[in-house]
C-alpha positions, 0 to 999 in steps of 0.5 A, a space after each residue: 508527500 501528496 502535496 509535494 507530488 501535486 504541486 511540484 511534480 504535476 502528479 495529478 495536480 491539486 484537483 486530484 489531491 482528495 482522490 490521491 489522499 483517499 487511495 494512498 493515505 486511507 484505503 492502502 494503509 487500512 488494507 495493510 493493517 488488516 492484512 497484518 493483523 489477520 496474518 498474525 492472528 493466523 500465526 503467519 511468520 512475522 516477516 511474511 506478514 509484513 511482506 504481505 501487508 506492504 505488498 497487498 496494501 500497495 496493490 489495493 491502493 492502485 485498485 482504488 485508483 483504478 476504480 476512481 479513474 474508471 468512475 471519472 473516465 467510463 469510456 465504453 462502460 465502467 467495468 471495461 474502464 476498470 479492467 483497462 486501468 487495472 491492467 495498465 497499472 498491473 504491468 508496473 505496480 505488481 513488480 513494485 509491490 513485490 519490491 516494496 514488500 521485500 524492502 519493508 521486510 528488510 527494514 523491519 529486520 533492521 529495526 528488530 536488530 537495532 531498536 529492540 527496546 523501542 519496539 518492545 515499548 511499542 508492543 511490537 516485540 514480546 519478552 527479551 
């Protein structure tokens, strides 16, 4: 997907492929996994945990991207640039992160309804 964005959509081009890979394929998923595991350890409802993991992982991806952009374009200083990039991203990414969290929870509900044996085999569902 990242290669598709870089080559065909001019979404940063090939020169930003490493930065995009780190923020979208490493940082975001690790935060999502950590949030989900933490929520489950705290006995948070499974769907709420899925929502929070998807939402916060998405937001963290853009926090990392803001950090990367602030390093590349410090302008009037790193912290000023970081604040600027985070505020620009927040306008679009907070609503999108909420939508992504809701959509992910709906997909998980669907999977739980139609793929119980497979989810049980993966260890996601317990019991019957």
